[in-house]
DSSP file (Angstrom, degrees, kcal/mol; ACC not computed):
  #  RESIDUE AA STRUCTURE BP1 BP2  ACC     N-H-->O    O-->H-N    N-H-->O    O-->H-N    TCO  KAPPA ALPHA  PHI   PSI    X-CA   Y-CA   Z-CA
    1    1 A M              0   0    0      0, 0.0     2,-0.0     0, 0.0     0, 0.0   0.000 360.0 360.0 360.0 127.3   15.4  -33.8   29.8
    2    2 A D     >  -     0   0    0      1,-0.1     4,-2.4     4,-0.0     5,-0.2  -0.264 360.0 -98.6 -80.7 173.1   11.8  -34.7   30.6
    3    3 A K  H  > S+     0   0    0      1,-0.2     4,-2.5     2,-0.2     5,-0.2   0.886 121.2  50.9 -60.1 -42.6    8.7  -33.0   29.0
    4    4 A A  H  > S+     0   0    0      1,-0.2     4,-2.3     2,-0.2    -1,-0.2   0.902 111.9  47.1 -64.5 -41.6    8.1  -30.6   31.9
    5    5 A A  H  > S+     0   0    0      2,-0.2     4,-2.4     1,-0.2    -1,-0.2   0.893 112.3  50.1 -67.5 -39.2   11.7  -29.4   31.9
    6    6 A A  H  X S+     0   0    0     -4,-2.4     4,-2.3     2,-0.2    -2,-0.2   0.908 111.4  48.7 -64.3 -42.1   11.7  -29.0   28.1
    7    7 A Q  H  X S+     0   0    0     -4,-2.5     4,-2.4     2,-0.2    -2,-0.2   0.913 111.4  50.0 -63.2 -43.5    8.4  -27.0   28.4
    8    8 A E  H  X S+     0   0    0     -4,-2.3     4,-2.1     1,-0.2    -2,-0.2   0.904 110.4  49.7 -62.4 -42.6    9.9  -24.8   31.1
    9    9 A K  H  X S+     0   0    0     -4,-2.4     4,-2.3     2,-0.2    -1,-0.2   0.918 110.7  50.0 -62.9 -43.6   13.0  -24.1   29.1
   10   10 A M  H  X S+     0   0    0     -4,-2.3     4,-2.1     1,-0.2    -2,-0.2   0.910 110.6  49.7 -62.3 -42.5   10.9  -23.2   26.1
   11   11 A E  H  X S+     0   0    0     -4,-2.4     4,-1.6     2,-0.2    -1,-0.2   0.883 110.0  51.2 -63.9 -38.3    8.8  -20.8   28.2
   12   12 A E  H  X S+     0   0    0     -4,-2.1     4,-1.1     1,-0.2    -2,-0.2   0.908 109.9  49.4 -64.3 -42.5   12.0  -19.2   29.6
   13   13 A E  H  X S+     0   0    0     -4,-2.3     4,-0.7     1,-0.2     3,-0.3   0.882 107.5  54.9 -64.3 -37.9   13.4  -18.7   26.1
   14   14 A M  H >< S+     0   0    0     -4,-2.1     3,-0.7     1,-0.2    -1,-0.2   0.863 103.6  55.6 -63.5 -36.0   10.1  -17.1   25.0
   15   15 A K  H 3< S+     0   0    0     -4,-1.6    -1,-0.2     1,-0.2    -2,-0.2   0.829 106.5  51.5 -64.7 -31.3   10.4  -14.6   27.8
   16   16 A E  H 3< S+     0   0    0     -4,-1.1    -1,-0.2    -3,-0.3    -2,-0.2   0.630  89.2 100.2 -81.4 -13.9   13.8  -13.5   26.6
   17   17 A M  S << S-     0   0    0     -4,-0.7     2,-0.3    -3,-0.7    78,-0.2  -0.507  79.3-116.7 -76.6 140.4   12.6  -12.9   23.0
   18   18 A K  E     -a   95   0A   0     76,-2.0    78,-2.6    -2,-0.2     2,-0.5  -0.579  24.0-134.4 -74.9 132.9   11.9   -9.4   22.0
   19   19 A E  E     +a   96   0A   0     -2,-0.3    20,-0.6    76,-0.2     2,-0.3  -0.767  33.3 173.8 -88.5 131.6    8.3   -8.7   21.1
   20   20 A I  E     -aB  97  38A   0     76,-2.3    78,-3.0    -2,-0.5    79,-0.7  -0.871  26.7-140.1-133.6 167.6    7.9   -6.7   17.9
   21   21 A K  E     -aB  99  37A   0     16,-2.7    16,-2.8    -2,-0.3     2,-0.5  -0.983  15.1-144.8-124.8 139.0    5.2   -5.4   15.6
   22   22 A L  E     - B   0  36A   0     77,-2.9    14,-0.2    -2,-0.4    81,-0.1  -0.907  14.7-174.5-105.2 133.1    5.6   -5.4   11.8
   23   23 A Q  E     - B   0  35A   0     12,-2.3    12,-2.7    -2,-0.5     2,-0.2  -0.909  11.7-151.9-130.8 104.0    4.0   -2.5    9.9
   24   24 A P  E     - B   0  34A   0      0, 0.0    10,-0.2     0, 0.0     2,-0.1  -0.482   8.6-137.7 -76.9 144.3    4.1   -2.6    6.1
   25   25 A D        -     0   0    0      8,-3.2     3,-0.0     1,-0.2     0, 0.0  -0.237  54.5 -59.8 -77.8-179.4    4.1    0.5    4.0
   26   26 A Q        -     0   0    0      1,-0.1     7,-0.3    -2,-0.1    -1,-0.2  -0.522  68.7-120.9 -62.5 122.7    1.9    0.7    0.9
   27   27 A P        -     0   0    0      0, 0.0     5,-0.2     0, 0.0     2,-0.2  -0.367  20.0-148.8 -71.8 147.2    3.2   -2.2   -1.3
   28   28 A L        -     0   0    0      3,-2.9     3,-0.3    -2,-0.1    -3,-0.0  -0.526  37.1 -95.3 -98.8 175.9    4.7   -1.6   -4.7
   29   29 A H  S    S+     0   0    0      1,-0.2     3,-0.1    -2,-0.2    -1,-0.0   0.739 122.0  26.0 -67.9 -20.4    4.4   -4.2   -7.5
   30   30 A N  S    S+     0   0    0      1,-0.2    27,-2.6    28,-0.1    28,-0.5   0.396 126.4  11.0-124.6   2.1    7.8   -5.6   -6.7
   31   31 A R  E     - C   0  56A   0     -3,-0.3    -3,-2.9    25,-0.3     2,-0.3  -0.990  50.8-146.6-168.2 166.5    8.5   -4.9   -3.1
   32   32 A V  E     - C   0  55A   0     23,-1.9    23,-2.8    -2,-0.3     2,-0.4  -0.987  17.7-135.4-144.3 137.5    7.2   -3.7    0.3
   33   33 A E  E     - C   0  54A   0     -2,-0.3    -8,-3.2    -7,-0.3     2,-0.5  -0.796  22.4-161.8 -90.4 131.9    8.9   -1.8    3.0
   34   34 A V  E     -BC  24  53A   0     19,-3.0    19,-2.6    -2,-0.4     2,-0.3  -0.965   8.1-145.0-122.0 119.9    8.2   -3.2    6.5
   35   35 A A  E     -BC  23  52A   0    -12,-2.7   -12,-2.3    -2,-0.5     2,-0.6  -0.658  10.0-146.2 -81.1 136.0    8.8   -1.1    9.6
   36   36 A V  E     -BC  22  51A   0     15,-3.0    14,-3.3    -2,-0.3    15,-1.1  -0.924  22.0-174.4-104.8 117.4   10.0   -3.1   12.7
   37   37 A I  E     -BC  21  49A   0    -16,-2.8   -16,-2.7    -2,-0.6    12,-0.2  -0.924   5.1-174.9-119.3 134.6    8.6   -1.7   15.8
   38   38 A D  E     -BC  20  48A   0     10,-2.8    10,-2.2    -2,-0.4   -18,-0.2  -0.683  26.2-126.5-120.4 179.5    9.4   -2.6   19.4
   39   39 A F    >   +     0   0    0    -20,-0.6     3,-1.7    -2,-0.2     8,-0.1  -0.777  22.8 179.8-128.2  83.0    8.1   -1.7   22.8
   40   40 A P  T 3  S+     0   0    0      0, 0.0    -1,-0.1     0, 0.0     3,-0.1   0.789  87.4  32.3 -60.6 -28.7   11.0   -0.6   25.0
   41   41 A D  T 3  S-     0   0    0      5,-0.5     3,-0.1     1,-0.4     2,-0.1   0.085 131.3 -72.0-115.2  23.1    8.8    0.1   28.0
   42   42 A G    X   -     0   0    0     -3,-1.7     3,-1.7     1,-0.1    -1,-0.4  -0.101  53.5 -77.9 102.5 156.6    6.1   -2.5   27.4
   43   43 A K  T 3  S+     0   0    0      1,-0.3    -1,-0.1    -3,-0.1     4,-0.0   0.735 126.2  58.3 -64.6 -23.6    3.3   -2.9   24.9
   44   44 A S  T 3  S+     0   0    0     -3,-0.1    -1,-0.3    -5,-0.1     2,-0.1   0.526 103.2  66.2 -84.1  -4.0    1.1   -0.4   26.7
   45   45 A R  S <  S-     0   0    0     -3,-1.7    -3,-0.1     1,-0.2     2,-0.0  -0.279 102.8 -46.5-104.5-169.0    3.7    2.3   26.4
   46   46 A E        -     0   0    0     -2,-0.1    -5,-0.5     1,-0.1    -1,-0.2  -0.303  54.9-131.2 -64.5 139.1    5.2    4.2   23.5
   47   47 A E        -     0   0    0     -8,-0.1     2,-0.4    -7,-0.1    -8,-0.2  -0.516  15.8-154.7 -86.9 158.7    6.3    2.3   20.4
   48   48 A R  E     -C   38   0A   0    -10,-2.2   -10,-2.8    -2,-0.2     2,-0.6  -0.992  13.9-133.0-138.0 128.1    9.7    2.7   18.8
   49   49 A Q  E     -C   37   0A   0     -2,-0.4   -12,-0.3   -12,-0.2     3,-0.1  -0.701  22.8-178.9 -79.4 123.5   10.7    2.0   15.2
   50   50 A R  E     -     0   0A   0    -14,-3.3     2,-0.3    -2,-0.6    -1,-0.2   0.841  57.3 -36.2 -91.9 -38.7   13.9    0.0   15.2
   51   51 A C  E     -C   36   0A   0    -15,-1.1   -15,-3.0     2,-0.0     2,-0.4  -0.964  51.3-113.6-167.8 176.7   14.5   -0.4   11.4
   52   52 A K  E     -C   35   0A   0     -2,-0.3     2,-0.4   -17,-0.2   -17,-0.2  -0.986  21.7-158.5-127.1 142.6   12.9   -1.0    8.1
   53   53 A V  E     -C   34   0A   0    -19,-2.6   -19,-3.0    -2,-0.4     2,-0.6  -0.970   9.6-143.3-121.1 134.6   13.3   -4.1    5.9
   54   54 A T  E     -C   33   0A   0     -2,-0.4     2,-0.6   -21,-0.2   -21,-0.2  -0.880  11.3-162.0 -98.9 120.1   12.6   -4.2    2.2
   55   55 A V  E     -C   32   0A   0    -23,-2.8   -23,-1.9    -2,-0.6     2,-0.4  -0.905  10.3-159.4-101.5 118.2   11.1   -7.4    1.0
   56   56 A E  E     +C   31   0A   0     -2,-0.6   -25,-0.3   -25,-0.2   -26,-0.0  -0.842  24.6 163.1-104.4 133.0   11.5   -7.8   -2.7
   57   57 A F        +     0   0    0    -27,-2.6   -26,-0.2    -2,-0.4    -1,-0.1  -0.161  20.9 148.6-140.8  41.9    9.3  -10.1   -4.8
   58   58 A A     >  -     0   0    0    -28,-0.5     4,-2.3     1,-0.1     3,-0.4  -0.244  65.8 -97.3 -67.8 166.1    9.9   -9.0   -8.4
   59   59 A Q  H  > S+     0   0    0      1,-0.2     4,-2.6     2,-0.2     5,-0.2   0.884 126.1  52.5 -55.7 -41.3    9.6  -11.6  -11.1
   60   60 A C  H  > S+     0   0    0      2,-0.2     4,-1.5     1,-0.2    -1,-0.2   0.852 108.6  51.2 -66.0 -33.0   13.4  -12.1  -11.1
   61   61 A D  H  > S+     0   0    0     -3,-0.4     4,-1.1     2,-0.2    -2,-0.2   0.933 114.1  42.6 -67.0 -45.8   13.5  -12.6   -7.4
   62   62 A V  H  X S+     0   0    0     -4,-2.3     4,-2.4     1,-0.2    -2,-0.2   0.857 108.4  60.0 -69.6 -35.2   10.8  -15.3   -7.5
   63   63 A K  H  X S+     0   0    0     -4,-2.6     4,-2.7    -5,-0.3    -1,-0.2   0.880  99.9  56.7 -61.1 -37.4   12.4  -16.9  -10.6
   64   64 A Q  H  X S+     0   0    0     -4,-1.5     4,-1.0     1,-0.2    -1,-0.2   0.892 108.6  46.9 -59.9 -39.1   15.5  -17.5   -8.5
   65   65 A L  H  <>S+     0   0    0     -4,-1.1     5,-2.2     2,-0.2     3,-0.3   0.902 111.5  50.5 -69.2 -40.6   13.4  -19.4   -6.0
   66   66 A Q  H ><5S+     0   0    0     -4,-2.4     3,-1.8     1,-0.2    -2,-0.2   0.889 106.2  55.3 -63.8 -39.1   11.7  -21.4   -8.8
   67   67 A E  H 3<5S+     0   0    0     -4,-2.7    -1,-0.2     1,-0.3    -2,-0.2   0.777 102.5  57.1 -65.9 -25.2   15.1  -22.3  -10.4
   68   68 A R  T 3<5S-     0   0    0     -4,-1.0    -1,-0.3    -3,-0.3    -2,-0.2   0.473 123.9-108.9 -80.6  -2.9   16.1  -23.7   -7.0
   69   69 A G  T < 5 +     0   0    0     -3,-1.8     2,-0.3     1,-0.3    -3,-0.2   0.619  63.1 157.9  87.6  14.2   13.0  -26.0   -7.3
   70   70 A L      < -     0   0    0     -5,-2.2    -1,-0.3     4,-0.1    -2,-0.1  -0.546  32.7-141.4 -76.9 133.3   10.9  -24.3   -4.6
   71   71 A T     >  -     0   0    0     -2,-0.3     4,-2.5     1,-0.1     5,-0.2  -0.262  35.6 -95.1 -75.8 174.9    7.1  -24.8   -4.8
   72   72 A F  H  > S+     0   0    0      2,-0.2     4,-2.2     1,-0.2     5,-0.2   0.931 127.9  48.6 -59.0 -45.9    4.8  -21.9   -3.9
   73   73 A E  H  > S+     0   0    0      1,-0.2     4,-2.0     2,-0.2    -1,-0.2   0.898 112.3  48.3 -62.9 -40.9    4.5  -23.1   -0.3
   74   74 A E  H  > S+     0   0    0      2,-0.2     4,-2.4     1,-0.2    -1,-0.2   0.865 109.2  53.8 -67.4 -35.4    8.3  -23.5    0.0
   75   75 A A  H  X S+     0   0    0     -4,-2.5     4,-2.4     2,-0.2    -2,-0.2   0.900 108.7  49.0 -64.5 -40.4    8.8  -20.0   -1.4
   76   76 A M  H  X S+     0   0    0     -4,-2.2     4,-2.1     2,-0.2    -2,-0.2   0.893 111.2  49.6 -66.6 -38.7    6.4  -18.6    1.2
   77   77 A K  H  X S+     0   0    0     -4,-2.0     4,-2.6     2,-0.2     5,-0.2   0.906 109.2  53.3 -63.4 -41.2    8.3  -20.4    3.9
   78   78 A Y  H  X S+     0   0    0     -4,-2.4     4,-2.9     1,-0.2    -2,-0.2   0.938 109.0  48.3 -58.4 -48.5   11.6  -19.1    2.5
   79   79 A Y  H  X S+     0   0    0     -4,-2.4     4,-2.6     1,-0.2    -1,-0.2   0.900 112.3  48.8 -61.3 -41.3   10.3  -15.5    2.7
   80   80 A K  H  X S+     0   0    0     -4,-2.1     4,-2.1     2,-0.2    -1,-0.2   0.928 114.9  44.0 -65.8 -44.2    9.1  -15.9    6.3
   81   81 A E  H  X S+     0   0    0     -4,-2.6     4,-2.4     2,-0.2    -2,-0.2   0.891 113.4  51.7 -66.8 -39.2   12.4  -17.4    7.4
   82   82 A W  H  X S+     0   0    0     -4,-2.9     4,-2.6    -5,-0.2     5,-0.2   0.938 109.7  49.4 -61.7 -46.7   14.3  -14.8    5.5
   83   83 A L  H  X S+     0   0    0     -4,-2.6     4,-2.3    -5,-0.2     5,-0.3   0.910 110.6  50.9 -59.6 -43.2   12.3  -12.0    7.1
   84   84 A Y  H  X S+     0   0    0     -4,-2.1     4,-2.5     1,-0.2    -1,-0.2   0.944 112.2  45.9 -59.3 -48.8   13.0  -13.6   10.6
   85   85 A E  H  X S+     0   0    0     -4,-2.4     4,-2.1     2,-0.2    -2,-0.2   0.885 112.1  50.2 -65.8 -40.6   16.7  -13.8   10.0
   86   86 A V  H  X S+     0   0    0     -4,-2.6     4,-2.0     2,-0.2    -1,-0.2   0.923 114.0  44.7 -64.9 -43.5   17.1  -10.2    8.6
   87   87 A I  H  X S+     0   0    0     -4,-2.3     4,-2.6    -5,-0.2     5,-0.3   0.900 109.7  56.3 -67.4 -39.0   15.2   -8.8   11.5
   88   88 A K  H  X>S+     0   0    0     -4,-2.5     4,-1.7    -5,-0.3     5,-1.1   0.902 107.6  48.8 -58.9 -41.3   17.1  -10.9   14.0
   89   89 A V  H  <5S+     0   0    0     -4,-2.1    -1,-0.2     2,-0.2    -2,-0.2   0.924 112.3  48.3 -63.9 -44.3   20.4   -9.5   12.6
   90   90 A N  H  <5S+     0   0    0     -4,-2.0    -2,-0.2     1,-0.2    -1,-0.2   0.861 119.5  37.6 -65.6 -35.8   19.0   -5.9   12.9
   91   91 A L  H  <5S-     0   0    0     -4,-2.6    -1,-0.2     2,-0.2    -2,-0.2   0.642  99.7-135.9 -88.9 -15.8   17.8   -6.4   16.5
   92   92 A A  T  <5S+     0   0    0     -4,-1.7     2,-0.3    -5,-0.3    -3,-0.2   0.803  76.4  64.4  61.4  31.9   20.8   -8.6   17.5
   93   93 A Q  S   <S-     0   0    0     -5,-1.1    -2,-0.2    -6,-0.2    -1,-0.2  -0.973  92.7 -82.2-168.4 163.5   18.4  -11.0   19.2
   94   94 A D        -     0   0    0     -2,-0.3   -76,-2.0    -3,-0.1     2,-0.3  -0.332  49.5-170.5 -67.9 157.3   15.6  -13.5   18.6
   95   95 A W  E     -a   18   0A   0    -78,-0.2     2,-0.4   -11,-0.0   -76,-0.2  -0.953  21.5-145.8-147.6 163.4   12.1  -12.0   18.4
   96   96 A V  E     -a   19   0A   0    -78,-2.6   -76,-2.3    -2,-0.3     2,-0.5  -1.000  23.4-129.0-133.5 134.9    8.5  -12.9   18.3
   97   97 A C  E     +a   20   0A   0     -2,-0.4   -76,-0.2   -78,-0.2     3,-0.1  -0.724  23.7 177.5 -88.1 125.9    5.9  -11.0   16.3
   98   98 A V  E    S+     0   0A   0    -78,-3.0     2,-0.3    -2,-0.5   -77,-0.2   0.512  70.5  13.7-102.2  -8.5    2.9   -9.9   18.2
   99   99 A E  E    S+a   21   0A   0    -79,-0.7   -77,-2.9     3,-0.0    -1,-0.3  -0.916 112.0  25.9-165.9 137.2    1.2   -8.0   15.4
  100  100 A G  S  > S+     0   0    0     -2,-0.3     4,-2.2   -79,-0.2     5,-0.2   0.206  74.2 108.9 102.2 -14.9    1.5   -7.6   11.6
  101  101 A M  H  > S+     0   0    0      1,-0.2     4,-2.7     2,-0.2     5,-0.2   0.914  81.7  51.0 -63.2 -42.0    3.1  -10.8   10.4
  102  102 A E  H  > S+     0   0    0      1,-0.2     4,-2.0     2,-0.2    -1,-0.2   0.909 110.8  49.0 -61.5 -42.3   -0.1  -12.0    8.7
  103  103 A E  H  > S+     0   0    0      2,-0.2     4,-1.7     1,-0.2    -1,-0.2   0.913 112.9  46.7 -64.3 -43.9   -0.6   -8.7    6.9
  104  104 A V  H  X S+     0   0    0     -4,-2.2     4,-2.1     1,-0.2    -2,-0.2   0.930 113.5  48.1 -64.2 -46.2    3.0   -8.7    5.6
  105  105 A M  H  X S+     0   0    0     -4,-2.7     4,-2.9     1,-0.2    -1,-0.2   0.837 107.7  56.0 -66.7 -32.0    2.9  -12.3    4.5
  106  106 A A  H  X S+     0   0    0     -4,-2.0     4,-2.4    -5,-0.2    -1,-0.2   0.891 107.3  49.4 -65.9 -38.9   -0.5  -11.7    2.7
  107  107 A I  H  X S+     0   0    0     -4,-1.7     4,-1.6     2,-0.2    -2,-0.2   0.934 114.2  44.8 -63.2 -46.7    1.2   -8.9    0.7
  108  108 A I  H  X S+     0   0    0     -4,-2.1     4,-2.9     1,-0.2     5,-0.3   0.933 112.9  51.2 -63.3 -46.3    4.1  -11.2   -0.2
  109  109 A E  H  X S+     0   0    0     -4,-2.9     4,-2.6     1,-0.2    -2,-0.2   0.911 106.8  53.4 -58.8 -45.3    1.8  -14.1   -1.0
  110  110 A E  H  X S+     0   0    0     -4,-2.4     4,-0.7     1,-0.2    -1,-0.2   0.888 115.8  39.6 -59.1 -40.2   -0.4  -12.0   -3.3
  111  111 A S  H  < S+     0   0    0     -4,-1.6     4,-0.4    -5,-0.2     3,-0.4   0.896 117.3  46.7 -77.7 -41.6    2.6  -10.9   -5.4
  112  112 A V  H >X S+     0   0    0     -4,-2.9     3,-1.4     1,-0.2     4,-0.6   0.865 101.6  66.9 -70.0 -35.6    4.5  -14.2   -5.4
  113  113 A K  H >X S+     0   0    0     -4,-2.6     3,-1.3    -5,-0.3     4,-0.6   0.841  90.5  63.1 -55.4 -37.5    1.4  -16.3   -6.3
  114  114 A Q  H 3< S+     0   0    0     -4,-0.7     3,-0.5    -3,-0.4    -1,-0.3   0.805 100.4  52.9 -61.3 -29.1    1.1  -14.7   -9.8
  115  115 A Y  H <4 S+     0   0    0     -3,-1.4    -1,-0.3    -4,-0.4    -2,-0.2   0.626 106.6  52.6 -83.1 -13.2    4.5  -16.1  -10.8
  116  116 A Y  H << S+     0   0    0     -3,-1.3    -1,-0.2    -4,-0.6    -2,-0.2   0.473 101.6  61.0 -96.5  -4.2    3.5  -19.6   -9.8
  117  117 A Q     <        0   0    0     -4,-0.6    -2,-0.2    -3,-0.5    -1,-0.2   0.484 360.0 360.0 -97.1  -4.8    0.3  -19.5  -11.9
  118  118 A E              0   0    0     -4,-0.2    -1,-0.2    -3,-0.1    -2,-0.1   0.486 360.0 360.0 -75.0 360.0    2.1  -19.0  -15.2
């Protein structure tokens, strides 16, 4: 497959991905609830909450990652990949976040970082 065909295939797959928005609730010290919102009739129309995902980052949760030998950067990658997979299961399809991922990851990062500074 040449470069142009590969690019075309990737663009086609992106069109098939569901666009979502992540909206975190007020975080607690050990977790945050994240609403998964989609746009059934397009982004300019009414939004619909599809599900909520609880991201847990208590000391015992982070300790499990540390025991596996994960660095802080690897732990953040783990959380992002975990979040993707959990939402994918709930939506039953691949997705791309158009809003809110940075905010959610910042909440997780702030909490997880404290356990890597000890």
